[in-house]
N, C-alpha and C positions, 0 to 999 in steps of 0.2 A: 457279300455275306449279309449285310444289314438289310438290303432290299428284299431278299428272299425271306428273312425272318419276320419282316414287317407284315408279310402276307399271312403269317400264322398268328399275329397279334401285335401288341405294342412292343416295339424294340426295347430290349433290356441290355445293359452293358455286360451282364454276365453271360449272355448268349455269344460266346466267342470260342473259336476252335483254332487248331493249328492248320494253316493253309495247305500244307502238304498232304493232309489226310482227306481233303475234299478237292483235290486237283482233278480237273477235267481232262478228257482224252485230247491229245494234241491233234490239230487239224480239224477239230469239230467243236469249236467253242466260240462263243461271243457272250456279251453281257446277259442276254436273255437265257441262253442255254446254260450258262454258269448258274444263274439264279434257280432255274428249274432243277438242275442236277443237285445243287446243295439243298434245295427244298425237299427233293425226294429222299436224300440221305437223312435229313433231319426228321422227316416224317417216319422213317423206318428205324430211327434210333441208332443210326450208324455214324453219327458225328460225335466223337469224344470231345468233351469240353476241356478247355485250357484252364490252368490254375490261375485264378485271380484272387489275390489276398483282400483283406478288409480295407476299408477306406483309410484308416490311420497308417497302415503299412504302405498303401499306395502313395500317400502323400510323402511319407518318409523316403520311399523309393525315388520319387521325383527329385527330392533334394539331394540324395546321395549320388544319383546319376548326373545331376547338374554339376555337382562338385567334382566328379571324375572328369567331366568335360573341361571345367575350369582349370583343373590340375594339368591336363594335357595342353591346354592353351598356354599356361604359365611355362611349361617345359619348352614349348615351341618358341615363345618369346625369348626365353633365356638362350636357346640355341641361336636364334636370329641375332641377338645382341652380341653374343660371343663371336659369331661369324663375321659381323660387321668390323670388329677389331682385327680379325685374322686377315681380311681383305686389305686393311690398311697397314699390313706388315707389323702388327703388334702380336707377339707370341707370348703374351702374359699367361695364357691358360696352360702353357707348357711348364710353367714354373710354380704357380700357386695351385693348391688343391681345390680351392673353391673360388670360381671367378666372381662370385657375388658375396664374398666375405668382406670384412671391414677394410682390410688393407687394399684388396683388389678394387673395391668400390671407390675408395678414396682416390686411387690412381686413375681409374677410368673417368671419374668426374673431373679430375685435373686435366686429363688429356682432351676431354670434350670442351671444357671451358677455356683452355689456354691455347694461344697461338704459338707458343715457344715451349721448349722442353728443357727443364733444369734438373739434371741428375741428382744434385744435392737435395733439392726440395722433394723430389720423388722418393729419395731414400728416407727422408724424415717422415713420410706418410706410412712407412711400414711399421707393423706392430708385432710384438712377441717373437716367436721363433723365425718369422719371415725376415727379421733384420739380419740374420746370418746369411741369407741369400740375396743381400742387397746388390752385389755386383751382377749376379745372374739376372735379377729383375731389370736392372738398367740395360743390360745387353739385349734383353728380349724386346725392349721398347725402342732403342736407338735406331735411327734410320727409318722411322715410320713416316708415312705421308697421309694426311687426312684433310680432305676438302671441307668447306663450310656446309655443302649439301649433305655430305656423309655425317657430319656432326649433328645436323638437324634431324636426320633420320634416326640416329642413335638416341637422341633425346625423346623422339616420339615413341620409339620402342620401349625405352626405359619408363616413360610415363604410363604407357599401357600395361607394362609389367607390374608397376606399383598399383595400378587400379585393379588388376586381376588378383593380386595378392591381398589387397584390402577386401575384395569381394569374397574371397575364400575365408578370410577371418570372420566376416559378418555371417557367412553361411554356416561356419562351425558353431557360432553362438546360437543360431537358429536351430541347428541340429541338436545341440545340447538340451534345448527346451523340448524338442519333439520326442527325444528318446527317454525322457524321464519315466514313463510307464514301463520301459523295458530295461531299467538299470539292473534288475536281477538277472535277466537273460544275458546282458552284456558281461557281467561279472562271471557268469557261468562259462561263457565262451572264452573268456580271458584265461581260464585255467588250462586251455589247450596250448601246447608249445607253438610259438609263431604267431599267435593271434593277439593283437593289441586292441585298444578301444576303437580306433577308426575302422579296422577291418571287421570287427564284431558288428559295428553299426551297419556296415555295407552288407554283411551276410544276413542280418535280421531284416533289412529292408528288402532283400530279394526273396527270401523264403518264408519270412514271418517266424512266429514261434509256435504256431499250431500245426503239428505234423500229421493231423488227421486228414489233411488234404492229399497226402501221399500214402499209398498202401503200405510201403515199406521203404527201407533205405535204398534198395536197388532202384526203385522208381524215382526217388529223389535224385540219385546220381545220374540216372538216364535223362531226367528233365534238365539237369545242370550241364549236360554234355560231357560227362566224364566217364561214360561207359563205352567200351569198344563196340563197333558195329558188328552185326551178325549177318555176314554176307557170304552165303554158301550155296552153290548150285551144282548138281550132278556130282556131288562128292568132292568138289573143288572149292577150297576156301579162297575168297578174294580179299580185297582191302578191308581191314578192320580198324580203320582210322576213326577217331572220335568225331562226334557230330559238331555242328556249329552252334549248338544251343548254348545258353548261359553266357550271353555276350558280355554281361557285366559281372555275373557271379563267378564264372570260370577264371577270368584273370585275377580276381581278388583271391580265390582259393589257391591259385598257382603262386601268387606272391606270398601267401601265408606258408605254403609248402616250402618255398625257398628259404624263408626265415626259420622254419622248423628244422630243416636238415642242417642248418648252420649253427643251431643252438647247442652249446656245451653244457648248459645247466640242466637241460632235459634232453638227453641223447636218444630218446625213444625212437623218434622218426629218423634221426640221423643214421642209426644202425640199420633200420629197415631200408633206407634209401641206398646205403652202401651195398647191401645184399642184392638189391634189385638191379641197380645200374650196371653191375658187372655182367649180368646176363642179358638185360634188355636195353641198356643204354640210358643216358642221363635224362633225356626228354620224356621217355616213357616212364621212367622211375618217378619223375616229378609229378606226372599226371596220376600215377598210382598213389603217391603220398597225398595228393589233393583229394582223391576219392576216399582214402582212409579218414582224412580229417572231416569230410562232409558226412561220412557214415557215423563217425563219433558224434558230430553235432546233432544228427537225427536222434540217436539213442539218448543223448544228454537232454534234449528237449522233451523226449517222451517220458523218461524216468525222473528228470530233475536232479540227477546226480552229477557231481563234478567229474572232470576227466580222470579216469582211473581204469585203464585197459586191463583185461584179465592177464595178459602176458607181460605186464610192466615189470614184475618181479624178476623176470629173466634178464632184463636189461639193466635195471637199477639195483641189482642185487649186490650187497657188500661182498668184498673179496673173501672174508672169512666164511660167509655162507656159500660162496661159490666152491670153496675147498670142501666144505662138508657135503655139498651136493655131489661132487665128484667122488668122494669116498663112499657115499651111499650107493652111487651107481656102480662102482667097482665091486662092492660087496654083493649087490644083486646079480651082477653078471657072473661073478664067481660061483654063487649058489646055483645059478642056472646051468653052468658048465659042469658042476659036480653032479647035479641031478641027472644030466644027460649022459654021464659017464665019460665025458671027453677029457676031464682032468681029475686028479685026486686031491683030496684035502691036504695031504702032505706036501704036494707040490706048491700049494698056495702058501703054506707056512714057511716053506723053504724060500720062496720068492720074496 
């Protein structure tokens, strides 16, 4: 792409497009033909440009994406550390809720550093409610066998895990300084159920705050990969699976959607999710909720208003108002039936 655009002038980083829109015909392509084909499309104005945010957003995006990679690396190291104890016949993870809590960490450090196992000393390391499970904890450890080579590997994994955790903490401090100009947008997004500060920063780093880049909310959802495909030929509809776009944005929105449908304080999305998954299934329902949230984000950035959907009163309506609404609906229905001559007013009074 860059070689062909250089023929039209100095290469500029904003001259970027989606590769699938400039794909050459199979069986008749090489580097030179690709350049010529893309050059012809560009000359005719048939190359739609990709969305590239401003420099500040791009820098913020680099940090947030790097953070997601570090978080994934930390999860992998935790699983690797836990699996190392499982191989040595230590089933501590089946007893404790958090393998990296204070009590579990004290026990794992003791097993790695000691050549013998003292049940009484192990019991003394337990804290708070885990003391009630002292016998179960000892049973999960007794009979283990751990070689020196395995202990050294565990120490290496633990040291790398500590290093990654420290790197994430340093990265969070850097992110707090980078997002200072966007504190207003972050507070605005946090009014949506399921969105916290971390997810708000991720969303802003991916789409920015200027929605003029997108024509409408539908284009934004399509760009994020939350829109069903339109695949129909000869009157026959084929797969309508969502696209692979939004590699970083889509998982963040799905995570937000899961948190939103579990919220009891704001049951707006929870009720909508329950209505959808009965007909379409849970996975499609979560994608639908994620798209609703992204649509709300678009309109909030455009208008600057906090989260306040037009149909919110139907879900968060007090019970007294619900009764009044039902009485009003019954009266209107009765008037309609009387005007059509289907029932008489006397019948209503008797009822």
